[in-house]
C-alpha positions as a printed Julia matrix, in Angstrom:
370×3 Matrix{Float64}:
 84.61  103.73  243.6
 83.12  105.49  240.56
 83.46  109.27  240.54
 80.59  111.64  239.87
 82.13  112.49  236.5
 82.3   108.83  235.6
 78.64  108.33  236.5
 77.65  111.28  234.34
 79.63  109.91  231.39
 78.02  106.48  231.8
 74.56  108.03  231.94
 75.3   110.0   228.79
 76.5   106.86  227.01
 73.41  104.95  228.16
 71.16  107.77  226.99
 72.87  107.77  223.59
 72.41  104.0   223.26
 68.75  104.23  224.21
 68.15  106.95  221.62
 69.96  104.91  218.99
 67.94  101.81  219.85
 64.66  103.69  219.77
 65.39  105.41  216.45
 63.04  103.88  213.86
 64.52  101.97  210.95
 64.3   104.32  207.91
 63.34  101.47  205.59
 60.49  100.43  207.88
 59.31  104.02  208.17
 59.14  104.28  204.38
 57.45  100.91  203.87
 54.86  101.63  206.54
 54.17  105.13  205.25
 53.91  103.96  201.64
 51.44  101.28  202.61
 49.34  103.53  204.85
 49.25  106.66  202.72
 49.58  105.37  199.16
 48.81  101.7   198.61
 45.89  101.14  200.99
 43.93  104.31  200.13
 44.5   103.71  196.41
 43.09  100.19  196.57
 40.14  101.47  198.58
 39.54  104.13  195.93
 39.59  101.53  193.16
 37.15   99.37  195.08
 34.8   102.31  195.65
 34.93  103.39  191.99
 34.28   99.88  190.65
 31.41   99.4   193.09
 29.8   102.67  192.02
 30.25  101.75  188.37
 28.47   98.43  188.94
 25.64  100.14  190.8
 25.12  102.66  188.01
 25.15   99.95  185.33
 22.34   98.18  187.12
 20.43  101.43  187.6
 20.8   102.36  183.94
 19.69   98.88  182.95
 16.77   99.24  185.36
 17.73   96.19  187.36
 15.85   95.97  190.63
 17.41   92.78  191.97
 20.51   92.37  194.11
 23.98   92.83  192.6
 24.8    89.19  193.28
 21.97   87.93  191.08
 22.27   86.82  187.47
 22.23   89.52  184.83
 19.94   87.38  182.68
 16.96   87.59  185.06
 13.79   89.01  183.58
 12.69   92.64  183.76
 16.25   93.86  183.91
 16.32   96.03  180.84
 14.67   99.29  179.96
 16.0   100.93  176.74
 15.12  104.47  177.71
 16.93  104.22  181.03
 20.05  102.82  179.36
 20.09  105.51  176.67
 19.68  108.29  179.21
 22.26  106.84  181.56
 24.97  106.07  179.03
 26.78  109.38  179.58
 26.78  108.71  183.32
 28.15  105.22  182.71
 30.92  106.65  180.56
 31.81  108.98  183.42
 31.77  106.14  185.97
 33.89  104.0   183.67
 36.41  106.81  183.34
 36.63  107.28  187.13
 37.24  103.56  187.57
 39.92  103.54  184.88
 41.67  106.49  186.53
 41.54  104.77  189.93
 43.12  101.69  188.37
 45.81  103.71  186.58
 46.61  105.46  189.87
 47.52  102.19  191.61
 48.65  100.32  188.49
 52.3   100.58  189.53
 51.8    98.17  192.44
 52.38   95.02  190.4
 53.28   92.7   193.29
 51.33   90.95  196.01
 47.71   89.86  195.46
 47.42   91.41  192.01
 50.31   89.28  190.77
 49.46   86.19  192.81
 45.91   86.1   191.42
 46.73   87.46  187.94
 44.22   90.26  188.42
 45.95   92.89  186.29
 44.69   91.35  183.06
 41.28   90.78  184.62
 41.09   94.54  185.18
 42.71   95.61  181.92
 43.93   93.54  179.01
 46.71   95.68  177.6
 48.41   96.31  175.28
 45.8    95.24  172.74
 47.78   95.61  169.53
 45.55   93.15  167.62
 42.18   94.55  168.75
 41.43   91.32  170.6
 38.96   93.06  172.92
 36.56   93.75  170.07
 37.18   90.43  168.34
 36.53   88.39  171.48
 33.61   90.48  172.7
 31.54   90.74  169.53
 30.48   87.06  169.37
 29.19   87.28  172.95
 26.47   89.78  172.05
 24.41   87.0   170.48
 24.98   84.71  173.44
 23.82   86.98  176.23
 20.76   84.81  176.93
 23.11   81.91  177.6
 25.47   83.84  179.84
 25.44   84.15  183.6
 28.18   84.82  186.11
 29.5    81.26  185.97
 29.51   80.88  182.19
 30.87   84.38  181.62
 33.79   83.64  183.94
 34.85   80.92  181.5
 35.06   83.29  178.56
 38.34   84.96  177.62
 39.76   87.34  180.24
 40.05   89.82  177.36
 36.29   90.37  177.68
 36.24   90.88  181.45
 37.94   94.21  182.05
 37.8    97.94  181.55
 38.73   97.9   177.83
 35.8    95.57  177.11
 33.44   97.96  178.83
 35.08  100.86  176.98
 34.28   99.15  173.68
 30.58   98.88  174.53
 30.28  102.39  175.93
 32.38  104.33  173.43
 32.77  102.42  170.16
 29.91  103.07  167.7
 30.56   99.71  166.04
 29.26   97.94  169.15
 25.73   98.73  167.98
 26.36   96.73  164.81
 26.92   93.55  166.78
 24.43   93.88  169.62
 21.29   95.82  170.43
 20.9    97.92  173.56
 19.59   95.01  175.58
 22.56   92.85  174.68
 24.95   95.71  175.37
 23.31   96.25  178.72
 23.54   92.6   179.67
 27.24   92.39  178.84
 27.92   95.64  180.68
 26.27   94.15  183.75
 28.38   91.02  183.62
 31.61   92.95  183.12
 30.79   95.56  185.77
 29.99   92.93  188.34
 33.22   91.11  187.61
 35.21   94.33  187.88
 33.53   95.12  191.18
 34.28   91.67  192.57
 37.91   91.78  191.48
 38.47   95.26  192.92
 36.81   94.17  196.15
 38.93   91.02  196.28
 42.11   92.98  195.61
 41.35   95.44  198.38
 40.55   92.64  200.83
 43.54   90.48  199.91
 45.9    93.41  200.38
 44.81   93.62  204.0
 46.38   90.2   204.49
 49.37   90.74  202.24
 50.4    93.95  203.98
 51.31   91.86  207.03
 54.01   90.22  204.91
 55.22   93.56  203.54
 55.37   95.15  206.98
 57.21   92.31  208.75
 60.51   91.77  206.9
 62.95   89.44  208.59
 64.73   86.11  208.34
 61.46   84.25  208.97
 59.8    86.09  206.06
 60.6    84.23  202.81
 59.2    87.06  200.67
 61.07   89.9   202.36
 63.93   88.54  204.5
 65.31   92.08  204.62
 63.55   95.45  204.76
 65.56   96.72  201.8
 64.02   94.01  199.63
 60.6    95.45  200.41
 61.9    98.9   199.51
 63.3    97.5   196.28
 59.95   95.96  195.4
 58.15   99.27  195.8
 60.78  101.2   193.82
 60.88   98.51  191.13
 57.12   98.7   190.71
 57.36  102.43  190.01
 60.26  101.98  187.59
 58.26   99.34  185.73
 55.2   101.61  185.58
 57.25  104.48  184.14
 58.73  102.19  181.52
 55.25  101.04  180.55
 53.97  104.62  180.5
 56.66  105.58  178.0
 55.88  102.5   175.91
 52.19  103.39  175.85
 53.2   106.4   173.77
 56.02  104.62  171.96
 53.72  101.99  170.49
 51.4   104.6   169.02
 54.32  106.71  167.82
 55.78  103.78  165.93
 59.06  103.47  167.81
 58.35  100.16  169.52
 58.96   97.97  166.46
 55.23   97.48  165.94
 55.11   99.85  162.99
 57.31  102.51  161.46
 54.73  105.28  161.61
 52.32  106.74  164.13
 49.12  104.79  164.71
 46.56  106.4   167.07
 44.69  103.08  167.31
 47.57  101.7   169.36
 46.97  104.21  172.15
 45.84  102.68  175.43
 42.3   104.13  175.58
 41.8   105.37  172.04
 38.07  104.63  171.95
 37.3   107.02  174.8
 40.21  109.3   173.82
 41.37  109.35  177.44
 44.89  107.97  176.99
 46.43  111.21  178.23
 44.3   111.14  181.39
 45.58  107.61  182.05
 49.16  108.84  182.0
 48.27  111.68  184.36
 46.77  109.15  186.77
 49.92  107.01  186.57
 52.02  109.99  187.58
 49.58  111.09  190.28
 50.12  107.71  191.92
 53.88  108.12  191.78
 53.57  111.64  193.16
 51.47  110.34  196.06
 54.17  107.79  196.86
 56.87  110.46  196.68
 55.18  112.92  199.02
 52.5   111.34  201.22
 53.99  107.86  200.79
 57.28  108.9   202.31
 59.76  108.39  199.48
 61.04  111.95  199.6
 61.49  111.85  203.37
 63.25  108.48  203.06
 65.74  109.98  200.6
 66.31  113.05  202.75
 66.86  110.9   205.85
 69.53  109.0   203.93
 71.3   112.22  202.94
 70.23  111.86  199.29
 69.01  115.43  199.02
 70.34  116.03  195.52
 68.61  112.93  194.14
 65.36  113.82  195.93
 65.49  117.24  194.27
 66.17  115.7   190.85
 63.2   113.36  191.15
 60.95  116.13  192.41
 61.98  118.42  189.55
 61.43  115.71  186.94
 58.01  114.86  188.36
 57.14  118.52  187.94
 58.48  118.48  184.36
 56.29  115.5   183.51
 53.23  116.99  185.2
 53.71  120.3   183.41
 54.06  118.54  180.07
 51.02  116.29  180.58
 49.04  119.22  181.96
 49.27  121.33  178.82
 45.96  122.22  177.18
 46.03  120.04  174.07
 43.73  117.91  171.96
 43.45  114.24  172.83
 46.47  112.13  171.92
 44.26  110.23  169.48
 43.33  113.39  167.6
 46.91  114.67  167.59
 48.3   111.48  166.08
 45.41  111.18  163.65
 46.11  114.76  162.51
 49.78  113.96  162.02
 51.08  116.12  164.89
 53.08  113.77  167.15
 55.34  116.41  168.7
 53.49  116.58  172.02
 53.5   112.79  172.39
 57.22  112.65  171.56
 58.06  115.26  174.19
 55.85  113.53  176.75
 57.49  110.17  176.09
 60.94  111.69  176.59
 59.89  113.32  179.87
 58.52  110.01  181.14
 61.68  108.19  180.05
 63.88  110.68  181.9
 61.88  110.17  185.09
 62.03  106.43  184.56
 65.84  106.51  184.38
 66.01  108.11  187.81
 63.93  105.29  189.29
 65.64  102.51  187.36
 69.28  103.6   187.75
 70.09  106.49  190.1
 67.61  105.58  192.84
 68.67  101.91  193.25
 72.34  102.88  193.21
 71.85  105.51  195.9
 69.77  103.22  198.13
 71.97  100.17  197.64
 69.14   98.03  196.29
 68.77   95.83  193.23
 65.74   95.93  190.97
 64.39   93.23  188.73
 61.63   91.56  190.72
 58.93   92.12  188.12
 58.65   91.41  184.43
 57.19   93.74  181.85
 54.83   91.29  180.17
 51.23   92.39  179.96
 49.81   95.35  181.8
């Protein structure tokens, strides 16, 4: 017959087992938190920004018909409205670009399956293909509608194409305001549709991300999902450093600095793009649960290193300076060099130290395109 002491010990053991069984898997906690507080809200923000951009394009072009109608319908253009609204369109374009840069690190799932990254932003554009492909379309606007425009080069469909029309003075040499307006409408609508599609498709894909297991061919183990998220950030940081490296002339494209190789040189907002990249990573680290995941795994020292390096990068990018374009054009590359080094140092933590500490292997994504 079991003694009272024995019963107490058994109850204690049972209680310990129940607590252990009920303790959430740290990988699943991180994946769920990252999806809920970083990926989903970022895709919603991109969708909202692209939708607002499309609405303002149609308002500035004085279009009174529905957004799903053809841009070539009559009575769509009013020069005065477009001229007055151009500054607002530049602002809306910038907000959409920042929203895209914020979530640009997530290079897996629907965006990869549907090749939507290039549809949103053809980059890097080392040969100025955006301008070269877009210019001939100005004289064909009367022939273009949604269907025919979709068959043109993807180079002409994204944010850089819109940047060319809104910010490059040479656009006026190839198309009048009406033609500019018509192309802006086609591009804006396509951007809106792609952002909307991406946001919607993620709602389905997240079910795959959040249900790792042997019956899940994409993520048979939760750590593979963790590795995918970490790898996406490491890839983004590598690209961020290369954005500066290309313009600085240390990416084998040229031996000297070339401001025209900056990512958004026409709008002179390349620095803001980098800030948005890092703001996305910061959101993952704090709200997205990466820091807590590291602390739960007793990786306090590494969590502190990453946090400190994020702060170093933010402090560097937050300095009051001229645009990167102006700095390089004036022959003062020091700020860009220091910024590239800070980004590279942060990238090393994500590419080397973080995978080693977590026992994961990176290498799911390639670095071709942007």
